[in-house]
C-alpha positions in Angstrom: 0.1 0.1 -0.1 1.1 3.7 -0.3 2.0 6.1 2.0 -0.2 8.8 0.5 -3.6 7.9 1.9 -1.4 8.1 4.7 0.1 11.5 4.5 -3.0 12.9 3.1 -4.3 11.5 6.8 -2.2 13.5 8.7 -2.2 16.9 6.7 -6.3 16.3 7.4 -5.9 15.8 11.2 -3.1 18.8 11.4 -5.7 21.0 10.1 -8.4 20.0 12.1 -6.3 20.1 14.7 -5.1 23.8 14.4 -8.4 24.9 14.3 -9.1 23.2 17.1 -11.4 20.7 16.5 -10.2 17.6 17.5 -13.6 15.4 17.8 -13.1 15.9 14.5 -9.1 14.9 14.4 -10.2 12.4 16.2 -12.9 10.9 13.7 -10.6 11.4 10.6 -7.4 10.1 12.3 -9.4 6.9 13.4 -9.7 6.0 9.6 -10.7 6.7 6.1 -13.9 8.7 5.5 -16.7 6.6 4.3 -15.0 3.3 5.6 -17.3 0.8 7.4 -14.6 -1.2 9.8 -14.7 2.5 12.0 -13.6 2.1 15.3 -16.6 2.0 16.9 -17.9 -1.2 15.2 -14.4 -2.7 16.0 -14.0 -2.8 19.0 -17.9 -4.7 19.9 -18.9 -2.4 23.2 -22.1 -3.9 24.6 -22.7 -0.6 25.4 -24.4 1.7 23.0 -23.4 5.5 22.4 -26.5 7.1 23.7 -26.6 4.9 27.0 -22.7 6.0 27.2 -23.8 10.1 26.7 -26.9 9.4 29.5 -24.6 8.1 32.1 -22.1 10.7 31.7 -24.5 13.8 31.5 -25.3 13.8 34.9 -21.6 13.8 35.9 -20.6 16.5 33.6 -24.4 18.1 35.0 -22.5 17.7 38.5 -18.8 19.1 37.8 -19.5 22.1 35.9 -22.3 23.3 38.9 -19.5 22.9 40.9 -16.9 25.5 38.8 -16.8 29.2 40.3 -15.3 32.0 38.4 -12.4 32.5 40.2 -11.5 28.8 39.1 -11.6 29.7 35.7 -7.7 30.8 35.3 -6.7 27.9 37.0 -4.7 25.4 35.0 -5.9 21.7 34.0 -4.1 18.4 33.1 -5.2 19.2 29.2 -1.8 21.0 28.0 -1.6 24.9 28.1 -5.7 24.6 28.8 -6.8 27.0 31.7 -10.3 25.1 33.2 -12.1 28.6 31.0 -10.0 27.4 28.1 -11.5 24.2 28.3 -15.2 25.1 28.5 -14.3 27.4 25.8 -13.5 24.2 23.4 -16.6 22.3 25.2 -19.2 25.1 24.0 -17.6 25.2 20.7 -17.6 21.6 20.5 -21.1 21.1 21.3 -22.3 23.7 18.8 -20.6 22.4 15.8 -21.5 18.9 16.8 -25.0 19.2 17.9 -26.0 21.4 14.5 -24.0 18.1 12.7 -26.5 15.9 14.2 -29.5 17.0 13.1 -28.3 18.1 9.6 -28.1 21.9 10.6 -25.3 24.7 9.5 -23.0 25.2 13.2 -23.3 29.0 14.7 -21.2 30.6 16.0 -20.7 29.8 19.7 -21.1 32.3 22.5 -18.0 31.6 24.8 -17.9 35.5 26.6 -19.5 33.9 29.8 -18.3 30.1 29.6 -19.9 29.5 33.3 -23.8 30.3 31.7 -22.8 28.7 28.3 -21.7 25.4 29.3 -24.8 24.1 30.5 -27.4 25.1 27.1 -24.5 24.2 25.1 -24.3 20.4 26.8 -28.1 20.1 26.9 -28.5 20.9 23.5 -25.4 18.8 21.6 -27.1 15.8 23.9 -31.1 16.4 22.7 -29.4 16.5 19.1 -27.6 12.7 19.4 -30.8 11.7 21.0 -33.1 13.0 17.7 -34.7 10.1 16.1 -31.9 8.4 13.4 -29.5 10.8 14.5 -26.9 7.8 15.2 -27.5 5.4 12.3 -27.4 8.5 9.4 -24.1 9.1 7.6 -23.7 12.8 9.5 -22.7 15.4 6.9 -19.9 17.0 9.5 -17.4 19.9 8.7 -14.8 17.5 7.1 -17.2 15.6 5.4 -19.7 12.4 5.8 -19.3 9.9 8.8 -21.7 7.5 11.0 -23.4 9.3 13.3 -21.8 6.2 16.2 -18.6 6.7 15.3 -18.9 10.8 16.4 -21.4 9.7 19.2 -18.2 7.5 20.5 -16.1 10.7 20.4 -18.2 13.3 21.8 -18.5 10.9 25.2 -14.5 10.0 24.9 -14.0 14.4 24.8 -16.6 14.7 27.1 -15.8 12.1 29.8 -12.1 13.0 30.4 -12.5 16.8 29.7 -14.8 16.2 33.0 -11.9 14.4 34.7 -10.0 17.6 33.9 -12.5 20.4 35.1 -12.4 18.3 38.4 -9.0 17.9 39.2 -7.8 21.3 38.2 -11.1 22.5 40.9 -11.2 19.6 43.5 -13.9 18.2 42.4 -14.4 14.5 43.3 -15.0 12.7 39.6 -16.4 9.3 40.0 -18.1 7.9 36.9 -19.6 4.1 36.7 -16.0 1.8 35.7 -18.8 -0.2 33.1 -18.7 3.7 31.3 -14.8 4.1 31.8 -14.3 0.5 30.5 -16.6 1.1 27.4 -14.7 4.3 26.5 -11.1 3.0 27.5 -12.2 0.5 24.7 -13.0 3.0 21.7 -10.2 5.0 22.8 -7.7 2.1 22.5 -8.9 1.9 18.5 -9.0 5.4 18.0 -6.6 8.1 20.2 -2.8 6.3 18.9 -2.8 7.5 14.9 -3.1 11.2 16.9 -0.2 11.1 19.6 1.5 14.8 18.4 1.5 16.1 21.6 -1.0 18.1 21.0 -4.7 16.6 20.5 -2.9 13.8 22.7 0.4 13.1 24.4 1.9 10.0 24.5 0.9 7.8 27.1 1.7 8.5 30.9 2.4 5.2 33.6 -0.3 5.8 35.8 0.1 5.9 39.4 -0.4 2.5 41.4 -4.1 1.8 43.0 -4.6 5.4 39.7 -8.9 4.8 39.3 -10.4 3.6 36.2 -10.7 7.0 34.9 -7.3 7.6 36.3 -5.9 5.4 33.4 -7.9 6.3 31.0 -6.8 10.2 31.6 -3.2 8.5 32.1 -3.8 6.7 28.1 -4.3 10.1 26.5 -1.7 11.1 27.7 -2.9 13.9 30.7 -0.2 14.0 33.6 -1.6 14.7 37.4 -2.0 17.7 38.0 0.4 19.3 40.6 -1.2 21.5 43.4 -4.8 21.3 42.6 -7.1 23.4 43.6 -9.4 22.1 46.2 
């Protein structure tokens, strides 16, 4: 096989990363657009992505509800992102993907007050993903067409790990159930390695002895424990 396809994929992934669209980059890096052997189908997960989403949503809601304005400039385990930066990224991503699941053009996200924007943005995304048939059809996303189910699994992966980023940065408890983490981790191991560029995902980190499942997943995505996390 020629290396041209891999080179083209790397170029597209880099373009998406530079645009701050890491969910899209992750899906593109996982396989050629339009292919049928997407990671979400290859790993044989028992928990469908909407069930995963429904387990994640209240957990994320609790973290978002515990954030305070004075914490916005705290560092997070997500390299070079403060709490504000993670929230702005999540608000923008939610707007793009909510529109994609609905087959609409995305509107510009207002991130002037990320604490106020994050709740409605995530609620709109969840509602869009639950739209009948959203995960069964091919979605016309900004970077090409792909199965809704695959995009949904990346949404859950992104949300689960960014929730850990925010909880860790602000000293909140974060205890997703082990079954959810296991499903997301299984999918992550199918999709992350092509994206280990030090920006979207860093090199895998060895987790600490006795690390929880979510801490092991965070380490797999390249995150390191945050020294001096807030309480």
